[in-house]
C-alpha positions in Angstrom: 52.1 8.9 34.2 54.2 7.4 37.2 57.3 6.2 37.6 58.5 2.9 38.5 61.5 2.3 41.1 62.6 -1.4 40.8 65.1 -2.1 43.5 67.4 -5.0 43.9 68.6 -5.9 47.5 70.1 -8.3 49.5 71.3 -6.6 52.8 71.9 -3.1 54.4 68.2 -2.9 55.1 68.6 0.2 57.1 70.0 2.0 54.0 66.7 0.3 52.1 64.3 1.9 54.6 65.9 5.3 53.9 65.8 4.8 50.3 62.2 4.0 50.3 61.4 6.7 52.4 63.3 9.3 50.0 61.2 7.8 47.0 57.8 7.9 49.1 56.1 10.1 46.7 52.8 9.8 45.1 54.4 9.8 41.6 56.0 6.7 42.2 55.5 2.7 42.4 58.2 1.0 44.1 59.3 -2.7 43.6 61.5 -4.5 45.7 63.3 -7.7 45.2 65.1 -9.2 48.3 67.4 -12.0 47.3 65.8 -15.4 48.0 68.8 -16.3 50.2 68.0 -13.8 52.7 65.9 -15.2 55.8 64.9 -12.1 57.2 62.4 -9.6 55.3 62.5 -6.2 56.7 59.4 -4.2 57.4 59.1 -1.5 54.7 56.3 1.1 54.8 55.2 4.0 52.3 52.9 6.7 53.1 52.3 8.2 49.5 53.7 5.7 47.0 52.6 2.0 46.2 55.0 -0.5 47.7 55.2 -3.9 46.4 57.8 -6.4 48.0 58.0 -9.4 45.9 56.9 -12.6 47.7 59.0 -15.6 48.7 57.8 -17.7 45.7 58.7 -14.7 43.3 62.0 -14.1 44.6 65.2 -15.4 43.0 68.6 -16.6 44.2 70.6 -14.2 42.5 74.6 -14.8 42.2 77.4 -12.3 41.1 78.4 -12.6 37.6 75.9 -15.0 36.9 72.6 -14.7 34.5 70.8 -14.9 37.4 71.2 -11.0 37.5 69.8 -10.8 34.0 66.8 -12.7 35.1 66.0 -10.7 38.3 66.0 -7.5 36.3 63.8 -9.0 33.9 61.5 -10.1 36.5 61.1 -6.8 38.0 60.4 -5.2 34.7 57.7 -7.8 34.0 56.0 -7.5 37.5 56.0 -3.7 37.3 54.7 -3.6 33.6 52.0 -5.8 34.2 50.6 -3.6 37.1 50.9 -0.2 35.2 52.3 1.8 32.2 55.0 3.9 33.5 56.7 6.8 32.3 60.2 5.6 33.4 61.5 2.4 34.9 64.5 3.1 37.3 66.5 -0.2 38.1 68.6 0.8 41.3 70.2 -1.2 44.0 69.3 -1.4 47.8 72.7 0.8 48.7 71.6 3.8 46.2 70.5 7.2 47.4 69.0 9.8 45.4 71.2 13.2 45.6 67.9 14.9 44.2 64.5 15.3 45.3 61.7 13.9 43.4 60.6 17.3 41.8 64.0 17.6 40.4 64.1 13.7 39.1 60.8 13.9 37.6 61.4 17.1 35.9 64.9 15.8 34.7 63.1 12.8 32.8 60.2 14.8 31.4 63.2 16.6 29.7 64.7 13.6 28.5 61.9 13.0 25.7 61.4 9.2 26.1 65.0 8.5 25.4 66.5 5.4 27.4 68.9 6.8 29.7 71.9 4.6 30.3 75.3 5.2 31.8 77.8 4.0 28.9 80.9 2.1 30.1 84.0 1.8 28.0 84.9 -1.9 26.7 86.8 -3.5 23.9 86.8 -6.6 21.8 89.1 -8.5 24.4 86.6 -8.1 27.2 83.3 -8.7 24.9 85.3 -11.9 23.7 86.2 -13.0 27.2 82.9 -12.3 28.9 80.3 -12.9 26.2 81.9 -15.5 23.5 83.2 -17.9 25.9 81.4 -20.4 27.9 81.4 -19.7 31.5 80.5 -22.7 33.8 80.4 -23.0 37.4 80.1 -19.3 37.6 77.1 -19.7 40.1 79.4 -20.3 43.0 82.1 -17.7 41.8 81.5 -15.6 45.1 80.0 -18.1 47.4 80.9 -17.1 51.1 82.2 -20.4 51.8 85.8 -20.3 51.0 86.2 -24.0 49.9 83.3 -23.9 47.7 84.4 -20.7 46.1 88.0 -21.9 45.6 86.7 -25.2 44.0 84.5 -23.8 41.8 86.8 -21.0 40.6 89.2 -23.8 40.0 86.6 -25.5 37.8 85.6 -22.5 36.0 89.3 -21.8 35.1 89.7 -25.4 33.8 86.7 -25.3 31.5 88.0 -22.0 30.1 91.6 -23.7 29.6 89.9 -26.5 27.8 87.7 -24.2 25.5 90.9 -22.1 24.8 92.7 -25.4 24.0 90.1 -26.7 21.7 89.0 -23.3 20.1 85.6 -23.3 21.5 83.8 -20.2 21.3 80.1 -18.5 20.6 79.4 -17.3 17.3 77.9 -13.9 18.7 76.6 -10.9 17.1 79.6 -8.4 17.0 77.5 -5.4 18.0 77.8 -5.0 21.5 77.4 -2.0 23.9 78.3 -1.8 27.6 76.6 0.1 30.3 75.7 0.0 33.9 73.2 -2.0 34.8 71.6 0.8 36.9 69.4 2.3 34.1 66.3 4.3 33.4 64.5 3.1 30.6 60.8 3.7 29.0 57.8 1.5 28.8 58.6 0.7 25.1 61.9 -0.5 26.1 60.6 -2.5 28.9 58.0 -4.3 26.8 60.6 -4.9 23.8 62.8 -6.7 26.4 60.1 -8.7 27.7 59.0 -9.9 24.2 62.4 -11.0 23.5 63.1 -12.3 27.1 63.6 -16.3 25.9 66.0 -15.1 23.2 68.1 -12.8 25.8 68.3 -15.5 28.1 69.5 -17.8 25.5 71.9 -15.4 24.3 73.7 -14.6 27.5 73.2 -18.1 29.0 76.7 -19.1 30.7 78.1 -15.5 29.9 80.1 -13.9 32.7 78.8 -10.1 34.2 76.6 -9.9 31.2 74.0 -7.8 33.0 76.2 -5.0 31.9 75.7 -5.7 28.3 72.1 -7.2 27.6 70.0 -4.2 28.1 72.3 -1.8 26.4 73.3 -4.0 23.5 69.4 -4.8 23.1 68.4 -1.3 22.6 71.7 -0.4 20.5 70.9 -3.0 18.2 67.7 -1.4 17.5 68.8 2.1 17.1 65.9 2.8 14.6 63.5 2.0 17.5 65.1 3.4 20.6 67.1 6.6 21.2 69.8 6.0 23.9 70.9 8.9 26.0 74.4 8.6 27.4 73.9 10.3 31.0 77.0 10.3 33.2 75.1 12.2 35.7 72.6 9.1 36.1 75.0 7.7 39.0 77.7 8.8 41.0 79.9 5.9 41.9 83.7 5.4 42.6 85.7 2.2 42.3 88.6 0.8 44.1 90.3 -2.1 42.5 87.0 -2.8 40.8 84.7 -2.7 43.8 82.4 0.6 44.4 83.8 2.5 47.7 81.3 3.3 50.3 80.5 6.9 50.9 81.4 8.6 54.4 81.3 11.8 55.9 84.2 12.7 54.1 82.2 12.8 50.8 79.3 14.9 52.0 80.2 18.1 50.2 81.2 15.9 46.9 77.9 14.4 46.9 75.4 17.5 47.5 77.5 19.3 45.0 77.3 16.6 42.4 75.1 16.9 39.3 74.2 13.2 39.6 70.7 11.9 40.4 71.8 9.2 42.6 74.9 7.8 44.3 75.8 4.2 45.1 76.8 2.7 47.5 76.1 3.4 51.2 76.2 1.3 54.4 74.9 0.9 57.8 78.4 1.4 59.1 78.1 5.1 58.0 74.6 6.2 58.9 75.7 9.8 59.7 76.3 10.4 55.9 72.8 8.8 55.0 71.1 10.9 57.7 72.7 14.0 56.4 71.5 13.1 52.8 68.1 12.2 54.0 67.5 15.7 55.7 68.9 17.4 52.7 66.7 15.8 50.1 63.7 15.0 52.1 60.5 16.5 50.3 
């Protein structure tokens, strides 16, 4: 059975091209969603893998912190699962790069025995209450590139939350939550379970905040009688500075190649030298 790589991209298309080249293997199919706001679509090619770039009609306008992040993930799962039955579906970003070759990655997941491979993240009741049990309105423009629009919508967002607190308005959600990185590797059984419950999931997480880090892990966690979750710290190498992932440079080369992680994020066109080194190291 093949693996499906589901890629969410919106910029850094030279990185995306290198990523596709490293995933170009006859055992893989590659599905790419490029944000609908993007006007220029890069030319992408594969020699061995089947490559599917979602059309303008299929593409979504994805916004940070908004439930559109869940929508695009479900969209990629849906399109891929309609096309084939895959051993694993790997959700990654367009600024990921594999740190291991495809032989290593396929062998790794063969030994996972159809477990759902997630990178569990710490959370607490306060975070869950804020992100998932409040009504987050006006989030769609929370990170708008226009300063005026962004400031106005953040003010509206905070005002709405203030009145909710004053009037003790909250959701009566399930208390059983699990947080994990949205970049996950899951089985066909898990994908079809999510899609069969798509409307309920979108309804539960509508007007929540950054819930893409909860919806998948929580759905599987609540059905532990059906799914076995593997907490996999080595799934992704990522380092944060003030809540944002750092960009890897040449300074990180030895750390990257000596890592046990399968993937790393994030890379940038402003540091193509490290990308080229990793490509040469991992190419077939």
